[in-house]
N, CA and C atoms of all chains as a GROMACS GRO file, in nm:
protein
  651
    1UNK      N    1   4.124   3.479  17.886
    1UNK     CA    2   3.977   3.452  17.973
    1UNK      C    3   3.888   3.357  17.861
    2UNK      N    4   3.869   3.241  17.839
    2UNK     CA    5   3.818   3.148  17.794
    2UNK      C    6   3.700   3.212  17.771
    3UNK      N    7   3.655   3.159  17.703
    3UNK     CA    8   3.499   3.144  17.584
    3UNK      C    9   3.438   3.010  17.573
    4UNK      N   10   3.418   2.923  17.668
    4UNK     CA   11   3.336   2.815  17.601
    4UNK      C   12   3.194   2.847  17.654
    5UNK      N   13   3.145   2.818  17.530
    5UNK     CA   14   2.975   2.802  17.477
    5UNK      C   15   2.916   2.686  17.599
    6UNK      N   16   2.816   2.645  17.586
    6UNK     CA   17   2.767   2.510  17.682
    6UNK      C   18   2.736   2.391  17.542
    7UNK      N   19   2.728   2.465  17.457
    7UNK     CA   20   2.761   2.355  17.309
    7UNK      C   21   2.887   2.248  17.345
    8UNK      N   22   3.039   2.342  17.353
    8UNK     CA   23   3.140   2.349  17.347
    8UNK      C   24   3.231   2.281  17.445
    9UNK      N   25   3.156   2.270  17.613
    9UNK     CA   26   3.175   2.208  17.737
    9UNK      C   27   3.134   2.089  17.704
   10UNK      N   28   3.231   1.950  17.757
   10UNK     CA   29   3.205   1.812  17.723
   10UNK      C   30   3.273   1.793  17.870
   11UNK      N   31   3.207   1.672  17.954
   11UNK     CA   32   3.151   1.664  18.071
   11UNK      C   33   3.343   1.558  18.058
   12UNK      N   34   3.450   1.564  18.156
   12UNK     CA   35   3.532   1.573  18.172
   12UNK      C   36   3.621   1.658  18.152
   13UNK      N   37   3.543   1.774  18.105
   13UNK     CA   38   3.657   1.933  18.086
   13UNK      C   39   3.717   1.972  18.192
   14UNK      N   40   3.830   2.000  18.217
   14UNK     CA   41   3.901   2.054  18.300
   14UNK      C   42   3.983   2.181  18.304
   15UNK      N   43   4.029   2.265  18.395
   15UNK     CA   44   4.083   2.375  18.409
   15UNK      C   45   4.183   2.388  18.520
   16UNK      N   46   4.294   2.467  18.531
   16UNK     CA   47   4.335   2.477  18.690
   16UNK      C   48   4.451   2.579  18.679
   17UNK      N   49   4.506   2.618  18.750
   17UNK     CA   50   4.575   2.777  18.785
   17UNK      C   51   4.689   2.728  18.897
   18UNK      N   52   4.758   2.799  18.917
   18UNK     CA   53   4.857   2.802  19.021
   18UNK      C   54   4.853   2.922  19.127
   19UNK      N   55   4.857   2.888  19.229
   19UNK     CA   56   4.842   3.092  19.335
   19UNK      C   57   4.875   3.087  19.427
   20UNK      N   58   4.981   3.134  19.460
   20UNK     CA   59   5.061   3.183  19.608
   20UNK      C   60   4.930   3.260  19.718
   21UNK      N   61   4.952   3.186  19.793
   21UNK     CA   62   4.880   3.226  19.900
   21UNK      C   63   4.943   3.318  20.008
   22UNK      N   64   4.995   3.418  19.993
   22UNK     CA   65   5.114   3.478  20.039
   22UNK      C   66   5.036   3.573  20.191
   23UNK      N   67   5.140   3.592  20.288
   23UNK     CA   68   5.117   3.722  20.333
   23UNK      C   69   5.022   3.854  20.307
   24UNK      N   70   5.068   3.900  20.208
   24UNK     CA   71   5.033   4.007  20.130
   24UNK      C   72   4.842   3.991  20.097
   25UNK      N   73   4.802   3.883  20.009
   25UNK     CA   74   4.691   3.777  20.014
   25UNK      C   75   4.604   3.771  20.133
   26UNK      N   76   4.673   3.753  20.210
   26UNK     CA   77   4.558   3.720  20.337
   26UNK      C   78   4.549   3.855  20.462
   27UNK      N   79   4.618   3.914  20.426
   27UNK     CA   80   4.604   4.045  20.486
   27UNK      C   81   4.488   4.157  20.375
   28UNK      N   82   4.531   4.129  20.259
   28UNK     CA   83   4.427   4.216  20.143
   28UNK      C   84   4.288   4.131  20.184
   29UNK      N   85   4.271   3.991  20.173
   29UNK     CA   86   4.164   3.966  20.218
   29UNK      C   87   4.088   3.984  20.354
   30UNK      N   88   4.193   4.013  20.450
   30UNK     CA   89   4.107   4.036  20.603
   30UNK      C   90   4.077   4.210  20.600
   31UNK      N   91   4.154   4.280  20.528
   31UNK     CA   92   4.121   4.436  20.543
   31UNK      C   93   3.941   4.423  20.450
   32UNK      N   94   3.968   4.358  20.287
   32UNK     CA   95   3.805   4.384  20.223
   32UNK      C   96   3.705   4.340  20.306
   33UNK      N   97   3.720   4.213  20.370
   33UNK     CA   98   3.646   4.126  20.418
   33UNK      C   99   3.590   4.202  20.549
   34UNK      N  100   3.690   4.215  20.623
   34UNK     CA  101   3.623   4.249  20.781
   34UNK      C  102   3.689   4.148  20.847
   35UNK      N  103   3.773   4.027  20.854
   35UNK     CA  104   3.750   3.930  20.947
   35UNK      C  105   3.877   3.905  20.955
   36UNK      N  106   3.917   4.002  21.025
   36UNK     CA  107   4.041   4.008  21.122
   36UNK      C  108   4.086   3.893  21.203
   37UNK      N  109   4.000   3.792  21.212
   37UNK     CA  110   4.029   3.712  21.333
   37UNK      C  111   4.169   3.706  21.358
   38UNK      N  112   4.172   3.658  21.449
   38UNK     CA  113   4.376   3.671  21.435
   38UNK      C  114   4.444   3.550  21.442
   39UNK      N  115   4.377   3.445  21.381
   39UNK     CA  116   4.462   3.332  21.346
   39UNK      C  117   4.456   3.342  21.225
   40UNK      N  118   4.388   3.474  21.186
   40UNK     CA  119   4.455   3.468  21.015
   40UNK      C  120   4.526   3.560  21.018
   41UNK      N  121   4.524   3.673  21.135
   41UNK     CA  122   4.627   3.782  21.097
   41UNK      C  123   4.693   3.877  21.220
   42UNK      N  124   4.753   3.804  21.326
   42UNK     CA  125   4.827   3.756  21.422
   42UNK      C  126   4.918   3.664  21.444
   43UNK      N  127   5.067   3.693  21.434
   43UNK     CA  128   5.138   3.539  21.382
   43UNK      C  129   5.171   3.533  21.551
   44UNK      N  130   5.176   3.618  21.622
   44UNK     CA  131   5.193   3.560  21.789
   44UNK      C  132   5.098   3.472  21.898
   45UNK      N  133   4.964   3.525  21.819
   45UNK     CA  134   4.848   3.448  21.855
   45UNK      C  135   4.841   3.320  21.755
   46UNK      N  136   4.886   3.321  21.652
   46UNK     CA  137   4.853   3.173  21.590
   46UNK      C  138   4.926   3.055  21.616
   47UNK      N  139   5.074   3.140  21.636
   47UNK     CA  140   5.165   3.034  21.692
   47UNK      C  141   5.144   2.948  21.867
   48UNK      N  142   5.009   3.061  21.882
   48UNK     CA  143   5.022   2.966  22.044
   48UNK      C  144   4.904   2.867  22.018
   49UNK      N  145   4.889   2.842  21.927
   49UNK     CA  146   4.758   2.762  21.878
   49UNK      C  147   4.773   2.642  21.823
   50UNK      N  148   4.720   2.534  21.795
   50UNK     CA  149   4.736   2.429  21.764
   50UNK      C  150   4.780   2.438  21.608
   51UNK      N  151   4.756   2.549  21.601
   51UNK     CA  152   4.814   2.518  21.396
   51UNK      C  153   4.957   2.600  21.383
   52UNK      N  154   4.960   2.617  21.488
   52UNK     CA  155   5.113   2.699  21.516
   52UNK      C  156   5.182   2.802  21.416
   53UNK      N  157   5.090   2.865  21.336
   53UNK     CA  158   5.097   2.944  21.257
   53UNK      C  159   4.966   3.019  21.183
   54UNK      N  160   5.001   3.177  21.172
   54UNK     CA  161   4.891   3.188  21.090
   54UNK      C  162   4.813   3.123  20.975
   55UNK      N  163   4.700   3.138  20.954
   55UNK     CA  164   4.577   3.027  20.877
   55UNK      C  165   4.498   3.093  20.794
   56UNK      N  166   4.550   3.064  20.642
   56UNK     CA  167   4.464   3.150  20.542
   56UNK      C  168   4.327   3.154  20.603
   57UNK      N  169   4.240   3.216  20.560
   57UNK     CA  170   4.108   3.266  20.535
   57UNK      C  171   4.050   3.133  20.428
   58UNK      N  172   3.949   3.038  20.467
   58UNK     CA  173   3.917   2.957  20.395
   58UNK      C  174   3.845   3.016  20.274
   59UNK      N  175   3.773   3.124  20.295
   59UNK     CA  176   3.703   3.167  20.174
   59UNK      C  177   3.805   3.246  20.039
   60UNK      N  178   3.921   3.239  20.073
   60UNK     CA  179   4.016   3.308  20.042
   60UNK      C  180   4.009   3.141  19.884
   61UNK      N  181   4.008   3.072  19.940
   61UNK     CA  182   3.938   2.932  19.846
   61UNK      C  183   3.860   2.987  19.765
   62UNK      N  184   3.719   2.992  19.814
   62UNK     CA  185   3.646   3.024  19.747
   62UNK      C  186   3.626   3.179  19.645
   63UNK      N  187   3.681   3.250  19.675
   63UNK     CA  188   3.757   3.319  19.570
   63UNK      C  189   3.783   3.333  19.427
   64UNK      N  190   3.926   3.203  19.501
   64UNK     CA  191   3.947   3.149  19.385
   64UNK      C  192   3.919   3.035  19.331
   65UNK      N  193   3.770   3.002  19.358
   65UNK     CA  194   3.720   2.924  19.242
   65UNK      C  195   3.604   3.039  19.159
   66UNK      N  196   3.581   3.133  19.238
   66UNK     CA  197   3.538   3.220  19.158
   66UNK      C  198   3.634   3.327  19.007
   67UNK      N  199   3.738   3.293  19.035
   67UNK     CA  200   3.812   3.308  18.904
   67UNK      C  201   3.797   3.184  18.830
   68UNK      N  202   3.822   3.054  18.879
   68UNK     CA  203   3.830   2.914  18.818
   68UNK      C  204   3.688   2.957  18.695
   69UNK      N  205   3.582   2.967  18.726
   69UNK     CA  206   3.522   2.924  18.650
   69UNK      C  207   3.457   3.093  18.607
   70UNK      N  208   3.516   3.163  18.632
   70UNK     CA  209   3.449   3.325  18.569
   70UNK      C  210   3.568   3.346  18.418
   71UNK      N  211   3.666   3.263  18.451
   71UNK     CA  212   3.789   3.341  18.386
   71UNK      C  213   3.878   3.188  18.310
   72UNK      N  214   3.844   3.062  18.335
   72UNK     CA  215   3.865   2.916  18.349
   72UNK      C  216   3.806   2.845  18.250
   73UNK      N  217   3.698   2.798  18.314
   73UNK     CA  218   3.614   2.716  18.284
   73UNK      C  219   3.465   2.735  18.300
   74UNK      N  220   3.379   2.796  18.256
   74UNK     CA  221   3.388   2.826  18.130
   74UNK      C  222   3.440   2.974  18.122
   75UNK      N  223   3.447   3.046  18.160
   75UNK     CA  224   3.555   3.160  18.108
   75UNK      C  225   3.392   3.247  18.126
   76UNK      N  226   3.398   3.346  18.013
   76UNK     CA  227   3.318   3.496  17.943
   76UNK      C  228   3.211   3.458  17.983
   77UNK      N  229   3.151   3.349  17.951
   77UNK     CA  230   2.965   3.302  17.940
   77UNK      C  231   2.959   3.253  18.088
   78UNK      N  232   3.014   3.285  18.202
   78UNK     CA  233   2.974   3.222  18.293
   78UNK      C  234   2.847   3.330  18.409
   79UNK      N  235   2.758   3.199  18.425
   79UNK     CA  236   2.676   3.248  18.552
   79UNK      C  237   2.689   3.166  18.653
   80UNK      N  238   2.736   3.229  18.796
   80UNK     CA  239   2.817   3.150  18.900
   80UNK      C  240   2.651   3.156  18.980
   81UNK      N  241   2.608   3.004  19.001
   81UNK     CA  242   2.491   2.970  19.079
   81UNK      C  243   2.508   2.954  19.205
   82UNK      N  244   2.604   2.873  19.250
   82UNK     CA  245   2.615   2.767  19.399
   82UNK      C  246   2.747   2.745  19.388
   83UNK      N  247   2.797   2.739  19.492
   83UNK     CA  248   2.950   2.654  19.518
   83UNK      C  249   2.926   2.618  19.679
   84UNK      N  250   2.927   2.489  19.688
   84UNK     CA  251   2.968   2.413  19.812
   84UNK      C  252   3.144   2.403  19.848
   85UNK      N  253   3.139   2.422  20.018
   85UNK     CA  254   3.265   2.390  19.982
   85UNK      C  255   3.305   2.299  20.117
   86UNK      N  256   3.432   2.236  20.139
   86UNK     CA  257   3.472   2.177  20.230
   86UNK      C  258   3.618   2.258  20.265
   87UNK      N  259   3.642   2.286  20.362
   87UNK     CA  260   3.766   2.298  20.405
   87UNK      C  261   3.817   2.184  20.498
   88UNK      N  262   3.906   2.130  20.405
   88UNK     CA  263   3.964   1.979  20.458
   88UNK      C  264   4.101   2.009  20.516
   89UNK      N  265   4.170   2.143  20.503
   89UNK     CA  266   4.316   2.125  20.582
   89UNK      C  267   4.364   2.293  20.585
   90UNK      N  268   4.382   2.294  20.681
   90UNK     CA  269   4.423   2.446  20.661
   90UNK      C  270   4.541   2.524  20.560
   91UNK      N  271   4.520   2.599  20.516
   91UNK     CA  272   4.664   2.681  20.452
   91UNK      C  273   4.717   2.743  20.518
   92UNK      N  274   4.824   2.711  20.486
   92UNK     CA  275   4.963   2.853  20.576
   92UNK      C  276   5.003   2.922  20.518
   93UNK      N  277   5.021   3.036  20.531
   93UNK     CA  278   5.075   3.140  20.410
   93UNK      C  279   5.202   3.113  20.420
   94UNK      N  280   5.236   3.123  20.236
   94UNK     CA  281   5.332   3.076  20.157
   94UNK      C  282   5.323   2.967  20.086
   95UNK      N  283   5.177   2.912  20.092
   95UNK     CA  284   5.184   2.786  20.034
   95UNK      C  285   5.139   2.786  19.871
   96UNK      N  286   5.181   2.732  19.790
   96UNK     CA  287   5.162   2.738  19.634
   96UNK      C  288   5.060   2.648  19.660
   97UNK      N  289   4.924   2.690  19.568
   97UNK     CA  290   4.805   2.567  19.557
   97UNK      C  291   4.771   2.577  19.407
   98UNK      N  292   4.713   2.466  19.374
   98UNK     CA  293   4.654   2.432  19.286
   98UNK      C  294   4.512   2.429  19.244
   99UNK      N  295   4.467   2.506  19.150
   99UNK     CA  296   4.331   2.528  19.191
   99UNK      C  297   4.254   2.457  19.077
  100UNK      N  298   4.160   2.350  19.098
  100UNK     CA  299   4.102   2.321  18.967
  100UNK      C  300   3.966   2.264  18.959
  101UNK      N  301   3.923   2.234  18.861
  101UNK     CA  302   3.803   2.195  18.830
  101UNK      C  303   3.763   2.128  18.702
  102UNK      N  304   3.690   2.039  18.747
  102UNK     CA  305   3.615   1.925  18.626
  102UNK      C  306   3.514   1.884  18.588
  103UNK      N  307   3.471   1.918  18.476
  103UNK     CA  308   3.331   1.903  18.438
  103UNK      C  309   3.241   1.784  18.466
  104UNK      N  310   3.174   1.759  18.580
  104UNK     CA  311   3.059   1.633  18.607
  104UNK      C  312   2.952   1.646  18.534
  105UNK      N  313   2.881   1.710  18.498
  105UNK     CA  314   2.738   1.721  18.484
  105UNK      C  315   2.710   1.845  18.378
  106UNK      N  316   2.626   1.809  18.275
  106UNK     CA  317   2.534   1.911  18.209
  106UNK      C  318   2.405   1.906  18.187
  107UNK      N  319   2.353   2.018  18.250
  107UNK     CA  320   2.204   2.010  18.225
  107UNK      C  321   2.120   2.066  18.109
  108UNK      N  322   2.098   1.980  18.009
  108UNK     CA  323   2.058   2.096  17.903
  108UNK      C  324   1.939   2.157  17.897
  109UNK      N  325   1.866   2.139  18.005
  109UNK     CA  326   1.707   2.180  18.004
  109UNK      C  327   1.759   2.347  18.067
  110UNK      N  328   1.887   2.368  18.100
  110UNK     CA  329   1.878   2.473  18.225
  110UNK      C  330   2.037   2.528  18.142
  111UNK      N  331   2.102   2.474  18.084
  111UNK     CA  332   2.237   2.508  18.037
  111UNK      C  333   2.309   2.542  18.149
  112UNK      N  334   2.299   2.428  18.225
  112UNK     CA  335   2.411   2.463  18.342
  112UNK      C  336   2.482   2.375  18.351
  113UNK      N  337   2.632   2.362  18.403
  113UNK     CA  338   2.688   2.239  18.435
  113UNK      C  339   2.781   2.221  18.545
  114UNK      N  340   2.779   2.079  18.624
  114UNK     CA  341   2.808   2.093  18.729
  114UNK      C  342   2.993   2.068  18.743
  115UNK      N  343   3.080   2.159  18.804
  115UNK     CA  344   3.189   2.138  18.831
  115UNK      C  345   3.259   2.091  18.944
  116UNK      N  346   3.360   1.942  18.985
  116UNK     CA  347   3.419   1.978  19.063
  116UNK      C  348   3.519   2.038  19.088
  117UNK      N  349   3.531   2.108  19.242
  117UNK     CA  350   3.614   2.211  19.254
  117UNK      C  351   3.726   2.173  19.349
  118UNK      N  352   3.864   2.180  19.356
  118UNK     CA  353   3.951   2.136  19.468
  118UNK      C  354   4.062   2.246  19.441
  119UNK      N  355   4.122   2.256  19.551
  119UNK     CA  356   4.240   2.324  19.576
  119UNK      C  357   4.323   2.260  19.664
  120UNK      N  358   4.433   2.234  19.614
  120UNK     CA  359   4.581   2.126  19.627
  120UNK      C  360   4.718   2.207  19.695
  121UNK      N  361   4.780   2.151  19.775
  121UNK     CA  362   4.908   2.192  19.804
  121UNK      C  363   4.985   2.132  19.696
  122UNK      N  364   5.036   2.209  19.601
  122UNK     CA  365   5.107   2.213  19.496
  122UNK      C  366   5.209   2.047  19.547
  123UNK      N  367   5.288   2.141  19.678
  123UNK     CA  368   5.399   2.100  19.693
  123UNK      C  369   5.422   1.897  19.782
  124UNK      N  370   5.269   1.919  19.876
  124UNK     CA  371   5.219   1.808  19.912
  124UNK      C  372   5.156   1.690  19.865
  125UNK      N  373   5.054   1.773  19.758
  125UNK     CA  374   4.987   1.699  19.713
  125UNK      C  375   4.837   1.682  19.798
  126UNK      N  376   4.814   1.733  19.895
  126UNK     CA  377   4.715   1.755  20.003
  126UNK      C  378   4.611   1.818  19.913
  127UNK      N  379   4.475   1.755  19.925
  127UNK     CA  380   4.322   1.814  19.886
  127UNK      C  381   4.326   1.928  19.995
  128UNK      N  382   4.308   2.032  19.994
  128UNK     CA  383   4.305   2.136  20.066
  128UNK      C  384   4.094   2.180  20.097
  129UNK      N  385   4.080   2.217  20.008
  129UNK     CA  386   3.953   2.258  20.006
  129UNK      C  387   3.868   2.147  19.898
  130UNK      N  388   3.779   2.136  19.905
  130UNK     CA  389   3.655   2.071  19.829
  130UNK      C  390   3.571   2.129  19.765
  131UNK      N  391   3.484   2.154  19.697
  131UNK     CA  392   3.319   2.158  19.623
  131UNK      C  393   3.260   2.129  19.484
  132UNK      N  394   3.180   2.177  19.490
  132UNK     CA  395   3.101   2.202  19.364
  132UNK      C  396   3.077   2.302  19.367
  133UNK      N  397   3.060   2.350  19.178
  133UNK     CA  398   3.033   2.443  19.177
  133UNK      C  399   2.910   2.437  19.036
  134UNK      N  400   2.816   2.527  19.047
  134UNK     CA  401   2.664   2.527  18.962
  134UNK      C  402   2.704   2.643  18.890
  135UNK      N  403   2.725   2.646  18.794
  135UNK     CA  404   2.688   2.718  18.682
  135UNK      C  405   2.641   2.710  18.554
  136UNK      N  406   2.597   2.848  18.520
  136UNK     CA  407   2.494   2.844  18.400
  136UNK      C  408   2.560   2.893  18.324
  137UNK      N  409   2.558   2.839  18.182
  137UNK     CA  410   2.634   2.928  18.078
  137UNK      C  411   2.566   3.030  18.012
  138UNK      N  412   2.589   3.140  17.958
  138UNK     CA  413   2.482   3.225  17.901
  138UNK      C  414   2.475   3.261  17.795
  139UNK      N  415   2.585   3.113  17.712
  139UNK     CA  416   2.566   3.106  17.540
  139UNK      C  417   2.589   2.964  17.511
  140UNK      N  418   1.307   0.266  20.030
  140UNK     CA  419   1.312   0.416  20.011
  140UNK      C  420   1.318   0.429  19.899
  141UNK      N  421   1.202   0.510  19.832
  141UNK     CA  422   1.189   0.556  19.705
  141UNK      C  423   1.304   0.668  19.669
  142UNK      N  424   1.366   0.620  19.566
  142UNK     CA  425   1.531   0.698  19.496
  142UNK      C  426   1.471   0.847  19.507
  143UNK      N  427   1.331   0.930  19.447
  143UNK     CA  428   1.333   1.048  19.414
  143UNK      C  429   1.334   1.092  19.533
  144UNK      N  430   1.231   1.039  19.599
  144UNK     CA  431   1.229   1.123  19.732
  144UNK      C  432   1.326   1.125  19.831
  145UNK      N  433   1.423   1.080  19.818
  145UNK     CA  434   1.554   1.050  19.881
  145UNK      C  435   1.664   1.215  19.808
  146UNK      N  436   1.622   1.259  19.631
  146UNK     CA  437   1.690   1.317  19.576
  146UNK      C  438   1.650   1.464  19.631
  147UNK      N  439   1.493   1.452  19.656
  147UNK     CA  440   1.427   1.579  19.682
  147UNK      C  441   1.434   1.650  19.822
  148UNK      N  442   1.414   1.542  19.928
  148UNK     CA  443   1.501   1.564  20.067
  148UNK      C  444   1.594   1.580  20.040
  149UNK      N  445   1.707   1.514  19.995
  149UNK     CA  446   1.848   1.577  20.003
  149UNK      C  447   1.898   1.718  19.922
  150UNK      N  448   1.778   1.768  19.882
  150UNK     CA  449   1.849   1.889  19.771
  150UNK      C  450   1.748   1.998  19.876
  151UNK      N  451   1.585   1.971  19.922
  151UNK     CA  452   1.524   2.080  19.949
  151UNK      C  453   1.597   2.074  20.120
  152UNK      N  454   1.648   1.980  20.194
  152UNK     CA  455   1.686   1.959  20.331
  152UNK      C  456   1.558   1.914  20.399
  153UNK      N  457   1.455   1.794  20.377
  153UNK     CA  458   1.353   1.796  20.432
  153UNK      C  459   1.375   1.672  20.453
  154UNK      N  460   1.315   1.603  20.560
  154UNK     CA  461   1.314   1.457  20.581
  154UNK      C  462   1.183   1.374  20.455
  155UNK      N  463   1.262   1.224  20.432
  155UNK     CA  464   1.182   1.216  20.322
  155UNK      C  465   1.016   1.177  20.308
  156UNK      N  466   0.988   1.157  20.464
  156UNK     CA  467   0.900   1.143  20.548
  156UNK      C  468   0.748   1.286  20.455
  157UNK      N  469   0.826   1.396  20.452
  157UNK     CA  470   0.758   1.507  20.409
  157UNK      C  471   0.719   1.489  20.283
  158UNK      N  472   0.790   1.430  20.207
  158UNK     CA  473   0.830   1.480  20.048
  158UNK      C  474   0.690   1.375  20.017
  159UNK      N  475   0.576   1.418  19.952
  159UNK     CA  476   0.464   1.357  19.926
  159UNK      C  477   0.411   1.489  19.743
  160UNK      N  478   0.303   1.424  19.686
  160UNK     CA  479   0.309   1.457  19.538
  160UNK      C  480   0.250   1.582  19.564
  161UNK      N  481   0.156   1.645  19.617
  161UNK     CA  482   0.165   1.773  19.652
  161UNK      C  483   0.231   1.859  19.696
  162UNK      N  484   0.408   1.869  19.688
  162UNK     CA  485   0.486   1.919  19.731
  162UNK      C  486   0.548   2.002  19.636
  163UNK      N  487   0.537   2.132  19.647
  163UNK     CA  488   0.564   2.229  19.563
  163UNK      C  489   0.600   2.356  19.604
  164UNK      N  490   0.666   2.442  19.465
  164UNK     CA  491   0.702   2.543  19.542
  164UNK      C  492   0.666   2.637  19.633
  165UNK      N  493   0.484   2.610  19.605
  165UNK     CA  494   0.386   2.690  19.676
  165UNK      C  495   0.374   2.661  19.786
  166UNK      N  496   0.466   2.550  19.845
  166UNK     CA  497   0.398   2.557  19.978
  166UNK      C  498   0.593   2.490  20.068
  167UNK      N  499   0.683   2.480  20.016
  167UNK     CA  500   0.754   2.452  19.989
  167UNK      C  501   0.903   2.554  19.995
  168UNK      N  502   0.907   2.656  20.106
  168UNK     CA  503   1.031   2.749  20.051
  168UNK      C  504   1.171   2.735  20.009
  169UNK      N  505   1.157   2.641  20.040
  169UNK     CA  506   1.338   2.573  20.015
  169UNK      C  507   1.351   2.546  19.815
  170UNK      N  508   1.192   2.545  19.728
  170UNK     CA  509   1.180   2.455  19.598
  170UNK      C  510   1.201   2.579  19.585
  171UNK      N  511   1.275   2.676  19.585
  171UNK     CA  512   1.321   2.795  19.511
  171UNK      C  513   1.359   2.791  19.356
  172UNK      N  514   1.375   2.930  19.290
  172UNK     CA  515   1.418   2.857  19.127
  172UNK      C  516   1.561   2.835  19.135
  173UNK      N  517   1.685   2.834  19.219
  173UNK     CA  518   1.782   2.759  19.237
  173UNK      C  519   1.773   2.661  19.258
  174UNK      N  520   1.700   2.613  19.358
  174UNK     CA  521   1.706   2.432  19.357
  174UNK      C  522   1.616   2.369  19.261
  175UNK      N  523   1.546   2.425  19.228
  175UNK     CA  524   1.465   2.395  19.108
  175UNK      C  525   1.548   2.352  19.005
  176UNK      N  526   1.705   2.408  18.929
  176UNK     CA  527   1.766   2.374  18.877
  176UNK      C  528   1.859   2.272  18.910
  177UNK      N  529   1.864   2.286  19.091
  177UNK     CA  530   1.930   2.167  19.127
  177UNK      C  531   1.874   2.069  19.107
  178UNK      N  532   1.755   2.061  19.166
  178UNK     CA  533   1.649   1.931  19.181
  178UNK      C  534   1.682   1.885  19.002
  179UNK      N  535   1.702   1.936  18.922
  179UNK     CA  536   1.638   1.896  18.765
  179UNK      C  537   1.850   1.820  18.735
  180UNK      N  538   1.931   1.901  18.853
  180UNK     CA  539   2.059   1.791  18.807
  180UNK      C  540   2.070   1.693  18.874
  181UNK      N  541   2.054   1.652  19.008
  181UNK     CA  542   2.063   1.583  19.099
  181UNK      C  543   1.973   1.466  19.031
  182UNK      N  544   1.845   1.466  18.970
  182UNK     CA  545   1.735   1.348  18.915
  182UNK      C  546   1.828   1.336  18.746
  183UNK      N  547   1.821   1.435  18.709
  183UNK     CA  548   1.947   1.374  18.609
  183UNK      C  549   1.988   1.276  18.610
  184UNK      N  550   2.136   1.301  18.700
  184UNK     CA  551   2.224   1.206  18.731
  184UNK      C  552   2.196   1.127  18.849
  185UNK      N  553   2.056   1.064  18.891
  185UNK     CA  554   2.030   0.965  18.984
  185UNK      C  555   1.974   0.867  18.914
  186UNK      N  556   1.911   0.917  18.815
  186UNK     CA  557   1.796   0.832  18.734
  186UNK      C  558   1.902   0.810  18.568
  187UNK      N  559   1.976   0.872  18.551
  187UNK     CA  560   2.048   0.865  18.432
  187UNK      C  561   1.974   0.912  18.292
  188UNK      N  562   1.851   0.960  18.287
  188UNK     CA  563   1.805   1.048  18.244
  188UNK      C  564   1.791   1.232  18.205
  189UNK      N  565   1.797   1.276  18.091
  189UNK     CA  566   1.781   1.394  18.055
  189UNK      C  567   1.641   1.436  18.020
  190UNK      N  568   1.653   1.598  17.999
  190UNK     CA  569   1.520   1.666  18.036
  190UNK      C  570   1.537   1.752  17.948
  191UNK      N  571   1.390   1.803  17.879
  191UNK     CA  572   1.406   1.950  17.819
  191UNK      C  573   1.398   2.054  17.898
  192UNK      N  574   1.414   2.156  17.795
  192UNK     CA  575   1.368   2.302  17.905
  192UNK      C  576   1.202   2.275  17.925
  193UNK      N  577   1.118   2.236  17.816
  193UNK     CA  578   1.002   2.243  17.826
  193UNK      C  579   0.924   2.125  17.931
  194UNK      N  580   0.982   2.023  17.946
  194UNK     CA  581   0.991   1.901  18.045
  194UNK      C  582   1.036   1.990  18.189
  195UNK      N  583   1.096   2.002  18.190
  195UNK     CA  584   1.170   2.099  18.357
  195UNK      C  585   1.077   2.139  18.378
  196UNK      N  586   1.022   2.275  18.285
  196UNK     CA  587   0.923   2.385  18.364
  196UNK      C  588   0.786   2.338  18.374
  197UNK      N  589   0.772   2.246  18.310
  197UNK     CA  590   0.648   2.145  18.319
  197UNK      C  591   0.555   2.095  18.471
  198UNK      N  592   0.765   2.103  18.497
  198UNK     CA  593   0.732   1.995  18.659
  198UNK      C  594   0.683   2.105  18.755
  199UNK      N  595   0.540   2.132  18.836
  199UNK     CA  596   0.480   2.182  18.957
  199UNK      C  597   0.487   2.146  19.038
  200UNK      N  598   0.482   2.038  19.100
  200UNK     CA  599   0.508   1.915  19.216
  200UNK      C  600   0.560   1.845  19.209
  201UNK      N  601   0.563   1.730  19.302
  201UNK     CA  602   0.661   1.645  19.345
  201UNK      C  603   0.616   1.474  19.246
  202UNK      N  604   0.464   1.545  19.212
  202UNK     CA  605   0.373   1.387  19.133
  202UNK      C  606   0.412   1.401  19.035
  203UNK      N  607   0.448   1.556  18.948
  203UNK     CA  608   0.431   1.543  18.793
  203UNK      C  609   0.630   1.535  18.830
  204UNK      N  610   0.703   1.511  18.904
  204UNK     CA  611   0.840   1.485  18.901
  204UNK      C  612   0.839   1.364  18.856
  205UNK      N  613   0.790   1.303  18.908
  205UNK     CA  614   0.756   1.134  18.941
  205UNK      C  615   0.692   1.082  18.814
  206UNK      N  616   0.599   1.127  18.743
  206UNK     CA  617   0.559   1.093  18.643
  206UNK      C  618   0.666   1.118  18.522
  207UNK      N  619   0.739   1.203  18.544
  207UNK     CA  620   0.825   1.296  18.447
  207UNK      C  621   0.951   1.200  18.421
  208UNK      N  622   1.020   1.110  18.575
  208UNK     CA  623   1.103   1.058  18.589
  208UNK      C  624   1.052   0.927  18.508
  209UNK      N  625   0.938   0.856  18.508
  209UNK     CA  626   0.868   0.729  18.483
  209UNK      C  627   0.888   0.768  18.328
  210UNK      N  628   0.817   0.829  18.267
  210UNK     CA  629   0.785   0.860  18.166
  210UNK      C  630   0.951   0.846  18.050
  211UNK      N  631   1.040   0.911  18.142
  211UNK     CA  632   1.150   0.851  18.064
  211UNK      C  633   1.248   0.738  18.128
  212UNK      N  634   1.145   0.629  18.177
  212UNK     CA  635   1.210   0.493  18.184
  212UNK      C  636   1.275   0.471  18.324
  213UNK      N  637   1.249   0.631  18.400
  213UNK     CA  638   1.363   0.589  18.541
  213UNK      C  639   1.238   0.549  18.642
  214UNK      N  640   1.269   0.472  18.723
  214UNK     CA  641   1.204   0.438  18.788
  214UNK      C  642   1.202   0.429  18.956
  215UNK      N  643   1.120   0.544  18.964
  215UNK     CA  644   1.078   0.623  19.106
  215UNK      C  645   1.070   0.572  19.241
  216UNK      N  646   1.062   0.421  19.216
  216UNK     CA  647   0.981   0.346  19.319
  216UNK      C  648   1.179   0.286  19.393
  217UNK      N  649   1.236   0.287  19.339
  217UNK     CA  650   1.345   0.205  19.343
  217UNK      C  651   1.403   0.282  19.470
   0.00000   0.00000   0.00000
């Protein structure tokens, strides 16, 4: 786990990690969140939709942004204040995604940073989820 | 359209016409502690200025924000 302090963070700093969105991940998310919508959980149902297959919950991406800021950028001293999300493309089961963030703003007055966050399909390069995180640094 | 009003309207989810000097956390429920931080973030970005903690905490209403931005060389009427 990274331990960047506010003074150690610079605009332009970036971090990323890869993550496989597997059937197990989607099933576990459905179980813990209670969102068992058949588009996420029922192959037969999902095949009959315009998506032609099961789609991962968009909020799995939200969870991955939580890992991005809580573990990588800035890491331990992170206090997650807000996160915007735009679901640009469906993430199908079996997709390997890259979760990344780049610092775009530092506010000295509150020791906060703004991070542009995104999730892209590693194979196609398509940006699937975008958003902005606002994080306070505890040190 | 005044640039600072546009920033406040976007962050607080209000129309620009409803932004006035006396607008404050006391009469605007959307101006909570989180949006106070977001307001300072967006103002710094929009005007290219930086505030200290004390300066940021001294902003009690929109009129204060206007004066603070102007004191930093920002043109709030842009």
